[in-house]
C-alpha positions in Angstrom: -4.5 -28.2 24.8 -4.5 -24.4 24.1 -0.7 -24.4 23.7 -0.9 -27.3 21.2 -3.6 -25.4 19.2 -1.5 -22.2 19.1 1.6 -24.2 18.0 -0.3 -25.8 15.2 -1.8 -22.4 14.1 1.7 -20.9 14.1 3.0 -23.9 12.0 0.2 -23.3 9.5 1.0 -19.6 9.3 4.7 -20.1 9.0 4.0 -22.5 6.1 2.9 -19.5 4.1 6.3 -17.7 4.6 9.1 -18.0 2.1 10.9 -21.3 2.4 14.1 -19.8 3.8 12.5 -17.3 6.1 14.5 -18.4 9.1 17.8 -18.2 7.3 16.9 -14.7 6.1 16.6 -13.7 9.8 20.3 -14.4 10.2 21.3 -13.0 6.8 19.6 -9.6 7.4 20.9 -9.3 11.0 17.6 -9.8 12.8 19.0 -12.9 14.5 22.7 -12.7 14.5 22.8 -14.9 17.5 20.3 -16.2 20.1 20.3 -13.6 22.8 18.4 -13.5 26.0 15.0 -15.2 26.0 14.5 -15.0 22.2 16.2 -18.0 20.8 14.8 -18.6 17.4 13.5 -16.6 14.4 10.0 -18.1 14.9 9.9 -16.9 18.4 11.0 -13.4 17.4 8.5 -13.2 14.5 5.6 -14.3 16.7 6.3 -11.6 19.2 6.8 -8.9 16.6 3.5 -9.8 15.0 1.8 -9.5 18.4 2.9 -5.9 18.4 2.5 -5.1 14.7 -0.5 -7.1 13.6 -2.8 -6.9 16.6 -2.3 -3.3 17.7 -0.7 -4.1 21.1 1.8 -1.7 22.4 5.4 -2.9 23.0 4.7 -3.3 26.7 1.5 -5.2 26.0 3.1 -7.5 23.5 5.9 -8.3 25.9 3.4 -9.1 28.6 1.4 -11.3 26.2 4.6 -13.2 25.3 5.3 -13.9 28.9 1.8 -15.1 29.6 1.8 -17.4 26.6 5.2 -18.8 27.6 7.0 -17.6 24.5 9.7 -15.5 26.1 10.3 -13.2 29.0 11.3 -10.0 27.2 11.0 -6.3 28.2 9.4 -3.7 26.0 12.7 -1.9 25.6 14.4 -5.1 24.4 11.5 -5.7 22.0 11.8 -2.2 20.6 15.5 -2.9 19.9 14.5 -6.2 18.2 12.0 -4.3 16.0 14.6 -1.9 14.9 17.0 -4.6 13.8 14.3 -6.6 12.1 13.5 -3.9 9.4 15.4 -5.6 6.6 14.1 -9.0 7.5 10.4 -7.9 7.6 11.0 -6.0 4.3 12.5 -9.1 2.6 9.7 -11.4 3.8 7.1 -8.9 2.5 8.9 -8.6 -0.8 9.1 -12.3 -1.5 5.5 -12.9 -0.4 4.4 -10.0 -2.7 6.2 -11.5 -5.7 4.5 -14.9 -5.1 1.0 -13.3 -4.6 -1.7 -12.4 -7.1 -0.6 -8.7 -6.5 2.9 -9.5 -7.7 1.4 -11.1 -10.9 -0.5 -7.9 -11.7 1.7 -7.2 -14.7 3.8 -4.2 -13.5 6.1 -3.0 -16.3 8.4 -0.3 -15.1 9.9 2.0 -17.8 13.6 1.4 -18.2 15.7 3.5 -15.9 12.7 4.4 -13.7 11.7 3.6 -10.2 8.0 2.9 -9.5 6.6 4.2 -6.3 3.1 4.3 -4.8 2.1 6.8 -2.2 -0.8 6.8 0.2 -1.9 7.9 3.7 -4.2 6.8 6.5 -5.2 7.8 9.9 -4.0 5.7 12.9 -6.2 5.6 16.0 -4.1 4.5 18.9 -6.1 2.3 21.4 -5.8 2.5 25.1 -4.9 5.4 27.3 -3.1 7.5 24.6 -6.2 8.2 22.7 -4.1 9.9 20.0 -4.9 10.0 16.3 -2.0 10.2 13.8 -1.8 10.4 10.1 0.8 8.1 8.4 2.0 9.2 5.0 4.1 6.5 3.3 5.6 5.6 0.0 6.3 2.0 -1.1 8.7 1.1 -3.9 7.2 -1.4 -6.4 7.5 -4.3 -7.0 10.0 -4.5 -4.1 7.4 -3.5 -1.5 10.0 -1.4 0.3 8.8 1.5 2.4 11.1 4.2 1.2 9.4 7.2 3.0 7.1 7.8 5.8 6.0 10.8 7.8 3.8 11.1 10.9 1.5 14.1 11.2 -1.6 14.9 13.2 -4.9 13.7 11.7 -5.3 16.9 9.7 -2.2 16.5 7.7 -3.2 16.6 4.1 -2.3 14.1 1.4 0.1 15.8 -1.0 3.0 14.9 -3.2 4.8 17.8 -1.7 5.6 15.7 1.4 7.4 13.1 -0.6 11.1 13.4 -1.4 11.5 12.9 -5.2 14.6 11.8 -7.1 15.1 11.9 -10.9 13.6 8.9 -12.5 10.9 8.3 -9.9 7.4 7.5 -11.3 4.9 8.1 -8.5 1.5 6.5 -8.6 -1.3 8.2 -6.7 -5.1 8.2 -6.3 -7.3 11.3 -6.6 -6.3 12.5 -3.1 -2.9 13.4 -4.5 -4.2 15.2 -7.6 -3.3 18.8 -6.6 -1.5 21.1 -9.1 1.2 22.2 -6.7 2.0 18.7 -5.6 2.2 17.4 -9.2 4.4 20.3 -10.1 6.7 19.5 -7.1 7.3 16.0 -8.6 7.9 17.3 -12.1 10.3 20.1 -10.9 12.4 17.4 -9.2 12.6 15.5 -12.6 10.2 12.8 -11.5 7.0 11.7 -13.1 3.4 11.0 -12.0 0.6 8.7 -12.9 -2.3 10.1 -10.9 -6.1 9.7 -11.1 -7.5 13.0 -12.2 -9.7 14.9 -9.8 -11.8 16.7 -12.4 -13.4 19.1 -10.0 -10.2 20.6 -8.5 -7.6 20.2 -11.2 -8.4 22.5 -14.2 -6.7 21.6 -17.4 -5.7 23.8 -20.4 -5.5 23.0 -24.0 -2.0 22.0 -25.1 -1.4 25.0 -27.5 -3.6 27.7 -26.1 -4.8 29.0 -22.8 -8.4 27.9 -23.4 -9.9 25.5 -20.8 -9.8 21.8 -21.7 -13.3 20.5 -22.1 -13.0 17.1 -20.4 -16.4 15.6 -21.1 -16.4 16.7 -24.7 -13.1 14.8 -25.3 -14.2 11.8 -23.3 -17.4 11.5 -25.4 -15.2 10.9 -28.5 -14.0 7.5 -27.1 -15.5 4.6 -29.0 -16.2 1.3 -27.4 -13.4 0.4 -24.9 -10.5 1.7 -27.0 -8.4 4.1 -24.9 -7.6 7.6 -25.9 -5.1 10.3 -24.9 -4.8 14.1 -25.3 -1.9 16.5 -24.6 -2.9 19.0 -22.0 -1.3 21.6 -19.6 -1.9 22.8 -16.2 -0.9 26.0 -14.4 1.0 25.8 -11.0 3.4 28.1 -9.3 3.2 30.7 -12.1 4.3 28.1 -14.7 2.7 25.9 -17.3 3.3 22.2 -17.1 2.7 19.8 -20.1 1.2 16.4 -19.3 -1.1 13.8 -21.0 -4.6 12.8 -20.2 -5.2 9.1 -20.7 -8.7 7.7 -20.6 -10.9 4.7 -21.2 -14.6 4.0 -21.0 -15.7 1.7 -18.2 -17.8 -1.4 -18.7 -21.5 -0.8 -17.9 -21.2 -2.8 -14.7 -18.2 -0.8 -13.5 -19.9 2.5 -14.4 -23.1 1.6 -12.5 -21.1 0.5 -9.5 -19.2 3.9 -9.5 -22.5 5.8 -9.8 -24.0 3.8 -6.9 -21.0 4.8 -4.8 -21.6 8.5 -5.7 -25.3 8.2 -4.8 -24.4 6.7 -1.4 -21.9 9.4 -0.6 -24.3 12.1 -1.7 -27.1 10.6 0.4 -24.9 10.5 3.4 -23.9 14.1 3.0 -27.4 15.1 1.9 -26.1 16.9 -1.2 -27.2 16.9 -4.9 -25.1 15.4 -7.6 -24.5 17.2 -10.9 -25.3 15.2 -14.1 -21.7 15.8 -15.3 -20.4 13.9 -12.2 -22.5 10.9 -13.1 -21.2 11.1 -16.7 -17.6 11.3 -15.6 -18.2 8.1 -13.6 -18.5 6.3 -16.9 -14.8 6.7 -17.6 -11.4 6.2 -15.9 -8.9 9.0 -16.6 -5.4 9.6 -15.3 -2.8 12.3 -15.7 0.5 11.0 -17.1 3.7 13.1 -17.3 5.8 10.4 -19.1 6.0 10.9 -22.8 4.3 8.5 -25.2 7.7 7.2 -26.4 8.4 6.0 -22.8 4.9 4.8 -22.0 2.0 4.3 -24.5 -1.6 5.1 -23.5 -2.3 1.4 -23.1 0.8 0.9 -20.9 0.0 4.0 -18.8 -3.6 2.7 -18.1 -2.3 -0.8 -17.5 0.2 0.6 -15.0 -2.5 2.4 -13.2 -4.6 -0.8 -13.3 -1.7 -2.5 -11.5 -1.8 0.3 -8.9 -5.5 -0.3 -8.5 -4.8 -4.0 -8.0 -2.3 -3.1 -5.3 -4.8 -0.7 -3.9 -6.7 -3.8 -2.7 -3.6 -4.7 -0.8 -3.4 -1.1 0.4 -7.0 -1.1 1.6 -6.2 -3.9 4.0 -3.0 -2.3 5.0 -4.8 0.9 5.8 -7.4 -0.9 7.9 -4.5 -2.5 9.8 -2.7 0.8 10.2 -5.7 2.2 11.9 -5.0 -0.1 14.7 -1.8 0.1 16.7 0.7 2.2 18.6 2.9 4.1 16.1 6.6 3.5 17.1 7.7 7.1 17.0 11.0 6.4 18.7 13.2 6.3 15.6 13.1 5.9 11.8 14.2 2.3 12.0 11.4 1.3 14.3 8.7 3.2 12.3 9.8 1.7 9.0 10.0 -1.8 10.5 6.5 -1.3 11.9 5.2 -0.4 8.4 7.0 -3.3 6.8 5.5 -5.6 9.5 2.1 -4.3 8.5 2.7 -5.1 4.9 3.8 -8.6 5.8 0.6 -9.0 7.9 -1.5 -7.9 4.9 0.1 -10.5 2.6 -0.3 -13.2 5.2 -4.0 -12.3 5.5 -4.4 -12.3 1.7 -2.8 -15.8 1.6 -5.1 -17.1 4.3 -8.1 -15.8 2.5 -6.9 -17.5 -0.8 -6.2 -20.7 1.1 -9.6 -20.6 2.9 -11.4 -20.9 -0.5 -9.9 -24.4 -0.9 -9.3 -25.4 2.7 -9.0 -29.0 3.5 -11.2 -30.8 6.2 -8.1 -31.8 8.2 -7.0 -28.1 8.6 -3.6 -27.9 6.8 -1.9 -28.5 3.5 -0.3 -31.9 3.0 3.0 -30.3 2.0 3.0 -28.5 5.4 2.4 -31.7 7.3 6.0 -32.3 8.2 6.0 -29.1 10.3 3.0 -30.1 12.3 3.2 -32.3 15.3 2.8 -36.0 14.4 0.3 -38.2 16.2 1.9 -41.5 17.3 
């Protein structure tokens, strides 16, 4: 009975994957031929998800597969399979992302540019290792391709300086990446940034003089919900860097929600909040290094909005990354592990969406052919 339930649950989950997901396993080299105990793409993906999605180590995932009667595979063989599955997992995640609500977020990449989003999270490995790591990663959008990762101890800071930059890159980041030296690192490499401004640690200068830029005085000039922008500069590494500040006033509901979050954090830390901090919470403002000719203020804010939409996906990814054994054996295995996490996030999001309109019989009618038929 348990085996039948597990088979039906897997059939339901597999129904959310791209229609040609099994063929992709062969095309990408994950399943060139049936070797050993792993004889099908479905069997391989189930075992990989045991490791990636549930936080089991390779040895634990191999043991679980044997107990459940899936396959008798060693942890060493499973690691090899993980390495060769990187392209497959990436392509599955990309296609699921394109079909998801995140893929419909309206991402418009300026011509000749490559959009990337960076983030970091702490991984707390369960079991006997008891090790905490910090994963720094960059994901190409909208391809959802992990193009960079680094593993540090838990004290490794978030900074653009860790990220390799190529000419034409446009790197999206949250406030944690708003450091002058890090932004200058991207600009020096002929890349660009769209980053949420950290007003307390990133002083700005007027565009044509060395006077400090009065952030609130300019924000107060915004009328209604019409966006505004101002040319500014910042000083880093004994040089001045020109950028734009793009801003928009939040709705009353969004502003109050932001202020409530500030109050909660202040209460937790038992600190006082300055009135200026509450006033800043009424606006969204980002630094943009692309010129207006390449990206208007509306397009820049909309692009950051798309990043914020994807942040919802990132939040679930980061919660999953906190659970698991980081495969530190090679670049291939580490990237495949992150791609598998991305795929897991998108499967979870799809399950959540489907659950809102779930049928009483437990599956979609179009997926019925893949479920066991009752005579």
